[in-house]
MDAnalysis code that builds the backbone (N, CA, C; Angstrom):
import MDAnalysis as mda
import numpy as np

u = mda.Universe.empty(627, n_residues=209, atom_resindex=np.repeat(np.arange(209), 3), trajectory=True)
u.add_TopologyAttr("name", ["N", "CA", "C"] * 209)
u.add_TopologyAttr("resid", np.arange(1, 210))
u.add_TopologyAttr("resname", ["UNK", "UNK", "UNK", "UNK", "UNK", "UNK", "UNK", "UNK", "UNK", "UNK", "UNK", "UNK", "UNK", "UNK", "UNK", "UNK", "UNK", "UNK", "UNK", "UNK", "UNK", "UNK", "UNK", "UNK", "UNK", "UNK", "UNK", "UNK", "UNK", "UNK", "UNK", "UNK", "UNK", "UNK", "UNK", "UNK", "UNK", "UNK", "UNK", "UNK", "UNK", "UNK", "UNK", "UNK", "UNK", "UNK", "UNK", "UNK", "UNK", "UNK", "UNK", "UNK", "UNK", "UNK", "UNK", "UNK", "UNK", "UNK", "UNK", "UNK", "UNK", "UNK", "UNK", "UNK", "UNK", "UNK", "UNK", "UNK", "UNK", "UNK", "UNK", "UNK", "UNK", "UNK", "UNK", "UNK", "UNK", "UNK", "UNK", "UNK", "UNK", "UNK", "UNK", "UNK", "UNK", "UNK", "UNK", "UNK", "UNK", "UNK", "UNK", "UNK", "UNK", "UNK", "UNK", "UNK", "UNK", "UNK", "UNK", "UNK", "UNK", "UNK", "UNK", "UNK", "UNK", "UNK", "UNK", "UNK", "UNK", "UNK", "UNK", "UNK", "UNK", "UNK", "UNK", "UNK", "UNK", "UNK", "UNK", "UNK", "UNK", "UNK", "UNK", "UNK", "UNK", "UNK", "UNK", "UNK", "UNK", "UNK", "UNK", "UNK", "UNK", "UNK", "UNK", "UNK", "UNK", "UNK", "UNK", "UNK", "UNK", "UNK", "UNK", "UNK", "UNK", "UNK", "UNK", "UNK", "UNK", "UNK", "UNK", "UNK", "UNK", "UNK", "UNK", "UNK", "UNK", "UNK", "UNK", "UNK", "UNK", "UNK", "UNK", "UNK", "UNK", "UNK", "UNK", "UNK", "UNK", "UNK", "UNK", "UNK", "UNK", "UNK", "UNK", "UNK", "UNK", "UNK", "UNK", "UNK", "UNK", "UNK", "UNK", "UNK", "UNK", "UNK", "UNK", "UNK", "UNK", "UNK", "UNK", "UNK", "UNK", "UNK", "UNK", "UNK", "UNK", "UNK", "UNK", "UNK", "UNK", "UNK", "UNK", "UNK", "UNK", "UNK", "UNK", "UNK", "UNK"])
u.atoms.positions = np.array([
    [47.800, 20.737, -18.762],
    [46.449, 20.818, -19.249],
    [45.723, 19.330, -19.985],
    [46.350, 18.686, -21.034],
    [45.913, 17.606, -21.127],
    [45.766, 16.428, -19.891],
    [46.214, 16.716, -18.996],
    [46.021, 15.812, -17.667],
    [44.794, 16.055, -17.452],
    [44.385, 17.505, -17.076],
    [43.485, 17.688, -16.597],
    [41.988, 17.315, -16.887],
    [42.261, 17.452, -18.725],
    [41.010, 17.023, -19.659],
    [41.248, 15.629, -20.293],
    [40.572, 14.955, -20.563],
    [41.153, 13.570, -21.704],
    [41.397, 14.179, -22.870],
    [40.504, 14.990, -23.080],
    [40.076, 16.113, -24.608],
    [39.869, 17.277, -24.165],
    [40.330, 18.215, -25.020],
    [40.065, 19.519, -25.021],
    [39.616, 20.427, -26.327],
    [38.828, 20.746, -26.713],
    [38.907, 21.672, -28.175],
    [38.997, 22.926, -28.294],
    [39.962, 23.561, -29.023],
    [39.657, 24.975, -29.318],
    [39.357, 25.056, -30.753],
    [38.697, 25.967, -31.032],
    [37.817, 26.328, -32.254],
    [37.896, 27.771, -32.651],
    [39.085, 27.900, -33.406],
    [39.670, 29.142, -34.232],
    [39.013, 29.014, -35.553],
    [38.226, 30.154, -35.784],
    [37.516, 30.453, -36.881],
    [38.087, 32.134, -37.537],
    [37.724, 32.344, -38.602],
    [38.053, 33.671, -39.309],
    [39.003, 34.038, -40.912],
    [38.520, 34.983, -41.357],
    [38.952, 35.112, -42.735],
    [39.990, 35.020, -42.923],
    [40.751, 34.978, -44.521],
    [41.969, 34.513, -44.501],
    [42.992, 35.544, -44.071],
    [44.095, 35.356, -44.116],
    [45.409, 36.341, -43.701],
    [44.899, 37.389, -42.211],
    [44.157, 36.432, -40.977],
    [43.340, 37.201, -39.904],
    [44.661, 36.944, -39.210],
    [45.390, 35.990, -38.769],
    [46.936, 35.429, -38.204],
    [45.874, 33.913, -37.329],
    [45.009, 33.460, -37.974],
    [44.102, 32.390, -36.802],
    [45.372, 30.947, -37.273],
    [46.190, 31.116, -38.711],
    [47.165, 29.627, -38.329],
    [48.320, 30.227, -37.737],
    [48.542, 31.132, -37.151],
    [49.664, 31.431, -36.804],
    [49.411, 31.224, -35.117],
    [48.485, 32.383, -35.037],
    [48.111, 32.013, -33.496],
    [47.460, 30.124, -32.727],
    [46.796, 29.652, -34.004],
    [46.272, 28.240, -33.769],
    [47.772, 27.228, -33.387],
    [48.822, 27.291, -34.135],
    [50.003, 26.665, -33.906],
    [50.381, 27.166, -32.586],
    [50.200, 28.103, -32.812],
    [50.860, 28.599, -31.072],
    [50.261, 28.166, -29.905],
    [48.918, 28.134, -29.803],
    [48.116, 27.819, -28.983],
    [48.723, 26.233, -28.767],
    [48.518, 25.452, -29.992],
    [48.632, 24.040, -30.076],
    [49.927, 23.693, -29.179],
    [51.154, 24.220, -29.536],
    [52.692, 24.546, -28.779],
    [52.310, 25.015, -27.184],
    [51.694, 25.719, -27.237],
    [51.637, 26.522, -25.481],
    [51.041, 25.455, -24.368],
    [49.807, 24.788, -25.370],
    [49.027, 23.949, -24.432],
    [49.746, 22.210, -24.336],
    [50.515, 22.372, -25.617],
    [50.714, 20.787, -25.794],
    [49.303, 19.952, -26.868],
    [48.813, 20.922, -27.738],
    [47.882, 20.232, -27.881],
    [47.942, 19.671, -29.816],
    [47.470, 19.109, -30.154],
    [47.448, 18.309, -31.567],
    [47.206, 19.769, -32.328],
    [46.996, 20.155, -33.739],
    [46.923, 21.192, -34.099],
    [46.320, 20.440, -36.000],
    [45.318, 21.173, -36.168],
    [44.832, 20.368, -37.243],
    [44.322, 22.096, -38.257],
    [44.994, 22.531, -39.535],
    [44.516, 23.642, -40.186],
    [43.858, 23.031, -40.939],
    [42.152, 23.024, -40.788],
    [41.442, 22.736, -41.615],
    [41.410, 23.150, -43.176],
    [41.696, 24.454, -43.122],
    [42.127, 24.462, -44.728],
    [42.712, 23.708, -45.603],
    [43.771, 23.122, -44.939],
    [44.822, 22.788, -46.405],
    [43.495, 21.155, -46.609],
    [42.784, 21.041, -46.070],
    [42.185, 19.930, -46.384],
    [41.307, 20.146, -47.370],
    [40.763, 21.820, -47.853],
    [40.327, 22.178, -48.534],
    [40.993, 22.645, -49.995],
    [42.347, 23.034, -49.423],
    [43.376, 23.180, -50.358],
    [43.690, 22.221, -51.270],
    [43.544, 21.181, -50.388],
    [44.011, 19.641, -50.838],
    [43.116, 19.446, -51.795],
    [42.396, 19.167, -51.451],
    [40.624, 19.234, -52.421],
    [41.113, 19.693, -53.836],
    [41.578, 20.949, -53.390],
    [41.485, 21.988, -54.528],
    [42.323, 21.547, -55.340],
    [43.567, 21.096, -54.819],
    [45.119, 20.771, -55.709],
    [44.629, 19.429, -57.007],
    [43.542, 18.514, -56.179],
    [43.394, 17.382, -57.204],
    [42.416, 17.845, -57.753],
    [41.269, 18.880, -57.886],
    [40.463, 19.271, -58.852],
    [41.673, 20.101, -60.364],
    [42.171, 20.514, -59.045],
    [43.022, 21.241, -60.469],
    [43.636, 20.673, -61.272],
    [44.212, 19.228, -61.040],
    [45.062, 18.459, -62.055],
    [44.109, 17.594, -62.509],
    [42.183, 18.122, -62.179],
    [41.548, 17.297, -63.430],
    [40.390, 16.294, -62.441],
    [40.925, 16.371, -61.157],
    [39.872, 15.043, -60.583],
    [38.531, 15.527, -59.632],
    [37.898, 15.189, -59.856],
    [36.310, 15.448, -59.414],
    [35.954, 15.664, -58.185],
    [35.713, 17.082, -57.255],
    [35.852, 17.241, -56.263],
    [35.596, 16.237, -55.098],
    [34.235, 15.549, -55.387],
    [34.014, 14.676, -54.571],
    [34.504, 13.575, -54.010],
    [35.523, 12.719, -55.242],
    [35.939, 11.902, -55.422],
    [37.300, 12.266, -54.513],
    [38.345, 13.143, -55.049],
    [39.322, 14.078, -54.219],
    [39.233, 13.970, -52.688],
    [37.329, 14.474, -52.361],
    [37.463, 14.841, -50.876],
    [37.747, 13.326, -50.359],
    [36.813, 12.135, -51.042],
    [36.838, 10.995, -50.265],
    [37.973, 10.397, -50.287],
    [38.689, 10.694, -51.229],
    [40.276, 9.755, -50.785],
    [40.979, 10.565, -50.532],
    [41.095, 11.620, -50.156],
    [42.252, 12.196, -49.281],
    [43.111, 11.295, -48.309],
    [44.452, 11.959, -48.375],
    [44.954, 11.146, -47.636],
    [45.895, 12.098, -46.887],
    [46.542, 11.675, -45.385],
    [47.638, 12.363, -45.044],
    [48.621, 13.208, -45.751],
    [49.002, 12.552, -46.892],
    [50.117, 12.706, -47.527],
    [49.923, 13.832, -48.123],
    [48.533, 14.210, -48.646],
    [47.677, 14.975, -49.362],
    [47.894, 16.520, -48.628],
    [47.902, 16.667, -47.233],
    [47.864, 17.732, -46.925],
    [49.202, 18.069, -46.533],
    [50.148, 17.940, -46.996],
    [51.580, 18.244, -46.823],
    [52.371, 18.832, -48.269],
    [51.556, 18.602, -49.108],
    [52.333, 19.131, -50.436],
    [52.825, 20.834, -50.575],
    [53.441, 20.674, -51.194],
    [54.221, 22.279, -51.082],
    [53.548, 23.090, -51.963],
    [52.766, 22.566, -52.649],
    [52.141, 23.381, -53.597],
    [50.388, 23.676, -53.036],
    [50.256, 23.664, -51.869],
    [48.824, 23.775, -51.435],
    [48.872, 25.216, -50.990],
    [50.024, 26.390, -51.191],
    [49.582, 27.419, -50.573],
    [49.701, 28.781, -51.517],
    [49.874, 28.069, -52.677],
    [49.629, 29.491, -53.794],
    [48.391, 29.983, -54.211],
    [48.479, 31.117, -54.681],
    [47.491, 32.042, -54.893],
    [46.009, 30.717, -55.201],
    [46.788, 30.571, -56.703],
    [45.328, 29.645, -57.290],
    [44.972, 28.618, -56.572],
    [45.461, 27.609, -55.426],
    [44.862, 26.952, -55.025],
    [44.154, 27.425, -54.175],
    [44.360, 28.414, -53.248],
    [43.661, 29.194, -52.367],
    [42.743, 29.373, -52.596],
    [42.499, 30.423, -54.345],
    [41.126, 30.735, -54.751],
    [40.275, 29.130, -54.884],
    [40.700, 28.382, -55.820],
    [39.964, 27.286, -55.824],
    [39.779, 26.590, -55.065],
    [40.042, 26.029, -53.572],
    [40.070, 26.165, -52.375],
    [38.455, 26.964, -51.547],
    [38.827, 27.837, -52.473],
    [36.961, 28.613, -51.778],
    [35.632, 28.236, -52.464],
    [36.235, 27.919, -53.903],
    [35.641, 27.324, -54.462],
    [34.408, 25.927, -54.562],
    [35.747, 24.851, -53.752],
    [34.987, 23.554, -53.569],
    [34.864, 23.552, -52.079],
    [34.753, 24.576, -51.358],
    [34.263, 24.423, -49.973],
    [32.841, 24.845, -49.827],
    [32.587, 25.233, -51.301],
    [31.272, 25.854, -51.001],
    [29.987, 24.670, -51.618],
    [30.815, 23.509, -51.769],
    [29.968, 22.362, -52.530],
    [29.641, 21.084, -51.402],
    [28.204, 20.628, -51.336],
    [27.658, 19.844, -49.918],
    [28.603, 18.834, -49.474],
    [28.628, 18.152, -51.251],
    [29.731, 17.130, -50.755],
    [30.380, 17.105, -50.260],
    [31.392, 17.713, -50.662],
    [32.882, 17.640, -50.618],
    [32.832, 18.181, -49.106],
    [32.115, 18.780, -48.371],
    [32.371, 19.603, -47.153],
    [31.969, 17.994, -46.233],
    [30.722, 17.439, -46.233],
    [30.204, 16.397, -45.858],
    [31.657, 15.151, -45.709],
    [31.877, 14.849, -46.547],
    [33.170, 14.257, -46.947],
    [34.322, 14.232, -45.873],
    [34.001, 15.610, -45.723],
    [35.506, 16.013, -44.568],
    [35.156, 16.419, -43.516],
    [34.077, 16.217, -43.161],
    [33.766, 16.825, -41.634],
    [33.915, 15.191, -40.858],
    [33.480, 14.336, -41.276],
    [34.072, 13.361, -40.263],
    [35.108, 12.878, -39.625],
    [36.398, 13.476, -40.670],
    [37.717, 13.346, -40.272],
    [38.241, 14.760, -39.168],
    [37.365, 15.862, -39.325],
    [37.583, 16.869, -38.951],
    [37.013, 16.111, -37.424],
    [35.914, 15.989, -37.070],
    [35.560, 15.766, -35.589],
    [36.182, 14.644, -34.984],
    [36.485, 13.279, -35.641],
    [37.796, 12.835, -35.114],
    [38.641, 13.328, -34.494],
    [39.690, 14.446, -35.279],
    [40.539, 14.868, -34.941],
    [40.564, 15.566, -33.712],
    [39.222, 16.519, -33.735],
    [38.995, 17.210, -32.317],
    [38.424, 16.902, -31.188],
    [38.348, 15.555, -31.372],
    [38.009, 14.530, -30.266],
    [39.434, 13.892, -29.601],
    [40.506, 13.925, -30.121],
    [41.361, 13.460, -29.600],
    [42.125, 13.517, -28.154],
    [42.443, 12.021, -27.915],
    [42.894, 12.385, -26.396],
    [44.101, 13.558, -25.992],
    [44.500, 14.148, -25.313],
    [45.182, 15.422, -25.262],
    [45.121, 16.688, -25.081],
    [43.388, 16.852, -26.597],
    [43.632, 17.917, -26.596],
    [44.081, 18.266, -28.254],
    [43.348, 19.163, -28.785],
    [43.258, 19.568, -30.469],
    [42.987, 21.079, -30.400],
    [43.577, 21.822, -31.428],
    [43.495, 22.867, -32.211],
    [43.161, 22.890, -33.574],
    [41.791, 23.245, -33.897],
    [41.300, 23.284, -35.259],
    [41.029, 24.778, -35.292],
    [41.830, 24.884, -36.677],
    [41.305, 26.428, -37.157],
    [40.566, 26.459, -38.581],
    [39.765, 27.241, -38.960],
    [38.670, 26.963, -40.379],
    [38.528, 28.428, -40.450],
    [36.707, 28.139, -40.872],
    [35.318, 29.206, -41.281],
    [34.570, 28.269, -40.510],
    [34.585, 27.307, -40.117],
    [33.458, 26.845, -39.675],
    [33.475, 26.138, -38.609],
    [34.579, 25.897, -37.913],
    [34.699, 24.908, -36.849],
    [33.979, 25.228, -35.533],
    [33.723, 26.317, -35.269],
    [32.917, 26.610, -34.031],
    [31.300, 26.834, -34.070],
    [31.420, 26.389, -35.393],
    [29.700, 26.692, -35.651],
    [29.367, 25.950, -36.326],
    [30.138, 24.574, -37.131],
    [29.576, 23.412, -37.686],
    [30.266, 22.392, -37.707],
    [32.019, 22.315, -37.185],
    [32.356, 21.152, -37.063],
    [32.542, 20.551, -35.350],
    [32.831, 21.371, -34.325],
    [32.828, 21.520, -33.349],
    [31.890, 22.513, -32.851],
    [30.817, 22.355, -32.571],
    [29.991, 23.484, -31.634],
    [29.574, 23.135, -30.099],
    [30.087, 22.222, -29.613],
    [30.723, 21.880, -28.621],
    [32.092, 22.196, -27.718],
    [33.030, 22.926, -28.482],
    [34.518, 23.454, -28.250],
    [34.558, 24.018, -26.803],
    [35.334, 23.536, -26.334],
    [35.352, 24.120, -24.856],
    [35.711, 25.341, -25.162],
    [36.638, 26.100, -25.607],
    [36.964, 26.867, -26.106],
    [36.741, 28.041, -27.934],
    [36.520, 28.900, -27.847],
    [36.193, 29.433, -29.096],
    [36.872, 30.731, -29.492],
    [37.411, 31.374, -30.918],
    [38.036, 32.232, -30.813],
    [37.741, 32.702, -32.633],
    [37.163, 33.943, -32.997],
    [37.054, 34.668, -34.107],
    [37.994, 35.238, -34.398],
    [39.320, 35.031, -34.700],
    [39.982, 36.094, -35.163],
    [40.012, 36.702, -36.377],
    [40.096, 37.922, -36.272],
    [39.591, 38.713, -37.863],
    [41.116, 40.229, -37.623],
    [40.406, 40.939, -38.813],
    [41.219, 41.878, -38.911],
    [40.910, 42.850, -40.451],
    [41.338, 43.997, -40.406],
    [41.136, 45.082, -41.277],
    [41.346, 44.434, -42.831],
    [40.390, 44.303, -43.777],
    [40.780, 43.544, -44.950],
    [41.846, 44.017, -45.701],
    [42.601, 45.359, -45.505],
    [43.452, 46.125, -46.315],
    [44.647, 45.553, -45.493],
    [44.516, 45.148, -44.055],
    [46.062, 44.416, -43.231],
    [45.665, 43.281, -43.905],
    [44.840, 42.021, -43.583],
    [45.091, 40.985, -44.435],
    [45.435, 41.074, -45.670],
    [45.316, 41.611, -46.651],
    [45.802, 41.989, -48.112],
    [47.368, 42.250, -47.844],
    [47.764, 42.917, -47.131],
    [48.855, 43.234, -46.859],
    [50.020, 42.039, -46.667],
    [49.231, 41.572, -45.075],
    [49.848, 40.087, -44.905],
    [50.063, 38.770, -45.896],
    [49.129, 38.892, -46.400],
    [49.526, 37.742, -47.303],
    [50.403, 38.421, -49.289],
    [50.072, 39.619, -49.397],
    [50.882, 39.954, -50.097],
    [52.353, 39.507, -49.850],
    [53.158, 39.864, -48.542],
    [54.047, 39.274, -47.916],
    [54.308, 37.821, -47.950],
    [53.764, 37.150, -47.243],
    [53.468, 35.916, -48.021],
    [53.976, 35.711, -49.080],
    [53.122, 35.811, -50.353],
    [53.104, 35.564, -51.767],
    [54.008, 35.910, -52.162],
    [55.012, 37.142, -51.797],
    [56.139, 37.536, -52.438],
    [57.267, 36.662, -51.883],
    [57.157, 36.171, -50.860],
    [58.142, 35.625, -50.226],
    [58.234, 34.320, -51.133],
    [57.210, 34.214, -51.338],
    [57.468, 32.669, -52.111],
    [57.528, 32.869, -53.604],
    [57.922, 34.082, -54.000],
    [57.824, 34.170, -55.392],
    [57.265, 34.703, -56.538],
    [56.193, 35.162, -56.211],
    [54.674, 35.052, -56.392],
    [55.104, 36.307, -56.964],
    [54.291, 36.639, -58.426],
    [54.538, 38.096, -59.446],
    [52.856, 38.465, -58.856],
    [52.779, 39.715, -58.194],
    [51.491, 40.187, -57.908],
    [51.649, 41.542, -57.304],
    [50.338, 41.945, -57.022],
    [50.561, 43.180, -56.506],
    [49.599, 43.540, -55.321],
    [49.592, 44.538, -54.535],
    [48.386, 44.990, -53.397],
    [46.799, 44.695, -54.165],
    [46.810, 45.730, -55.180],
    [45.680, 45.879, -55.583],
    [44.984, 44.311, -56.260],
    [45.841, 43.375, -56.612],
    [45.559, 42.520, -56.776],
    [44.807, 41.013, -55.535],
    [46.024, 41.252, -54.923],
    [45.171, 40.602, -53.525],
    [44.343, 40.770, -52.504],
    [44.557, 42.207, -52.512],
    [43.051, 42.819, -51.809],
    [41.932, 42.071, -52.671],
    [41.968, 42.233, -54.032],
    [40.501, 42.243, -54.401],
    [39.990, 40.204, -54.248],
    [41.503, 39.906, -54.314],
    [41.320, 38.302, -53.839],
    [40.765, 38.033, -52.606],
    [41.234, 38.908, -51.685],
    [40.835, 38.622, -50.377],
    [39.022, 39.189, -50.015],
    [38.822, 40.488, -51.125],
    [37.347, 40.630, -50.834],
    [36.519, 39.493, -51.151],
    [37.292, 39.121, -52.822],
    [35.978, 37.999, -53.225],
    [35.852, 36.404, -52.713],
    [37.021, 36.193, -51.625],
    [37.036, 35.305, -50.855],
    [35.826, 35.396, -49.440],
    [36.465, 36.624, -49.340],
    [35.608, 37.095, -47.752],
    [34.007, 36.946, -48.733],
    [33.767, 37.103, -49.543],
    [32.696, 37.522, -49.950],
    [31.540, 35.645, -50.129],
    [32.596, 35.002, -50.886],
    [31.869, 33.610, -51.391],
    [31.981, 32.735, -49.411],
    [32.932, 32.841, -49.191],
    [32.838, 32.238, -47.698],
    [31.820, 32.996, -46.741],
    [31.481, 34.654, -46.424],
    [31.099, 34.647, -45.713],
    [29.284, 34.598, -46.056],
    [28.693, 33.927, -47.482],
    [27.513, 33.812, -48.061],
    [27.102, 33.263, -48.584],
    [27.697, 32.249, -48.345],
    [28.168, 30.699, -49.151],
    [27.048, 30.316, -48.286],
    [25.603, 29.162, -49.154],
    [24.569, 28.687, -48.612],
    [24.867, 27.591, -46.681],
    [25.703, 26.790, -47.501],
    [27.136, 25.763, -46.714],
    [27.432, 26.373, -45.702],
    [27.268, 26.387, -44.878],
    [28.373, 26.495, -43.082],
    [29.039, 28.077, -43.863],
    [28.653, 28.878, -44.037],
    [28.739, 30.528, -44.031],
    [30.012, 30.790, -42.933],
    [30.762, 31.445, -43.156],
    [31.765, 32.186, -42.207],
    [31.462, 33.249, -41.490],
    [31.042, 32.623, -39.832],
    [30.457, 33.760, -39.063],
    [31.063, 33.169, -37.622],
    [30.825, 34.045, -36.803],
    [31.650, 34.142, -35.582],
    [30.638, 33.055, -34.591],
    [30.761, 32.102, -34.045],
    [29.892, 31.057, -33.268],
    [29.357, 32.485, -31.895],
    [28.181, 32.352, -31.639],
    [27.695, 32.975, -30.715],
    [28.535, 33.067, -29.151],
    [29.044, 32.322, -29.239],
    [30.073, 32.012, -28.008],
    [31.510, 32.440, -28.357],
    [31.506, 32.730, -29.259],
    [33.261, 32.646, -29.376],
    [33.635, 34.345, -28.962],
    [34.849, 33.968, -28.935],
    [35.204, 35.341, -28.464],
    [36.022, 36.031, -29.595],
    [35.762, 37.208, -30.071],
    [36.255, 37.659, -31.182],
    [38.069, 38.275, -30.989],
    [38.671, 38.079, -31.761],
    [39.987, 38.738, -31.434],
    [40.233, 39.529, -32.968],
    [40.390, 41.010, -32.609],
    [41.209, 41.440, -34.170],
    [42.131, 41.715, -33.808],
    [42.852, 41.271, -35.071],
    [44.108, 41.882, -34.902],
    [45.131, 42.753, -35.780],
    [44.053, 43.606, -36.179],
    [44.423, 44.511, -37.177],
    [46.071, 45.328, -36.633],
    [45.506, 45.148, -35.046],
    [46.679, 46.769, -34.617],
    [47.663, 45.887, -33.606],
    [47.737, 44.536, -33.763],
    [48.297, 43.418, -32.766],
    [49.599, 43.227, -33.472],
    [50.559, 43.405, -32.606],
    [51.751, 42.399, -33.128],
    [51.211, 40.509, -33.020],
    [52.503, 39.812, -33.803],
    [51.782, 38.745, -33.682],
    [52.358, 37.896, -31.831],
    [53.152, 38.416, -31.516],
    [53.361, 38.364, -30.319],
    [52.086, 38.554, -28.838],
    [51.891, 39.492, -29.755],
    [50.814, 40.277, -28.291],
    [49.419, 39.410, -28.958],
    [48.988, 38.979, -30.121],
    [47.888, 38.370, -30.372],
    [47.883, 36.890, -29.740],
    [49.172, 36.271, -29.989],
    [49.275, 35.083, -29.384],
    [49.002, 35.401, -27.773],
    [49.239, 36.562, -27.275],
    [49.085, 35.737, -26.073],
    [47.837, 36.373, -25.376],
    [46.920, 37.200, -26.197],
    [45.717, 37.569, -26.052],
    [44.726, 36.553, -26.196],
    [45.356, 35.253, -27.305],
    [44.146, 34.162, -27.298],
    [44.507, 33.053, -26.243],
    [46.396, 33.142, -26.204],
    [46.118, 32.189, -24.533],
    [44.890, 32.728, -23.171],
    [45.016, 33.847, -23.261],
    [44.836, 34.617, -22.361],
    [42.860, 34.313, -22.617],
    [42.395, 34.278, -23.519],
    [41.390, 34.038, -23.563],
    [40.770, 32.326, -23.254],
    [41.791, 31.630, -24.064],
    [41.544, 30.509, -24.117],
    [41.540, 29.949, -22.296],
    [42.323, 30.510, -21.739],
    [42.389, 29.915, -20.195],
    [41.370, 30.493, -19.041],
    [40.654, 31.786, -19.979],
    [40.002, 31.887, -19.031],
    [38.346, 30.864, -19.432],
    [38.340, 30.777, -20.906],
    [37.396, 30.142, -21.233],
    [37.546, 27.972, -20.334],
    [38.629, 28.044, -20.340],
    [39.069, 26.581, -19.457],
    [38.688, 26.595, -17.942],
    [39.121, 27.956, -17.531],
    [38.526, 28.417, -15.671],
    [37.313, 28.153, -15.731],
    [36.715, 28.442, -17.070],
    [35.047, 28.938, -16.405],
    [34.546, 27.505, -16.759],
    [35.282, 26.728, -17.104],
    [34.108, 24.957, -17.256],
    [33.939, 24.962, -15.323],
])
């Protein structure tokens, strides 16, 4: 596929724990594309903010090493990331990096909250990956417990719903499916089935070009 297109962008959006990260990584591997979890950019900024840095400065000074830190997947950083993501100056500082990555030769897969609507509105393939809040909370709980975190289902569900509220109702780049995105509900799908469904969608959109 990279040989057919010098650049091909797959934009994947969706709420927390819907499976978009897993699907994005699988798509990147399947098609031989580079992958960027844009949520890690905001988590990296949030991590620096929790350490006392100014959000705008943290975003401007972000380095590749910052997005591979082991502490970025904690619930505390996730909640803080949702808060810094509503700041216009933070979003503006990170847009250029994301758009440059999306246009790299050989293809790219980006997943986040506003990829298909703001970052890459002209992406050749777009997916909106979602799932019921209760399903997403159960998945996130499993992830957190696996890291040794002390929490419970009701707490995680409350966090998921609160994050949805912030992400979907923020004034700057709210979470919403792009008008030309294909919605993939993973609530009742196995990981393998969800990945295959996503591959099928991308191939259909590729062939339509």
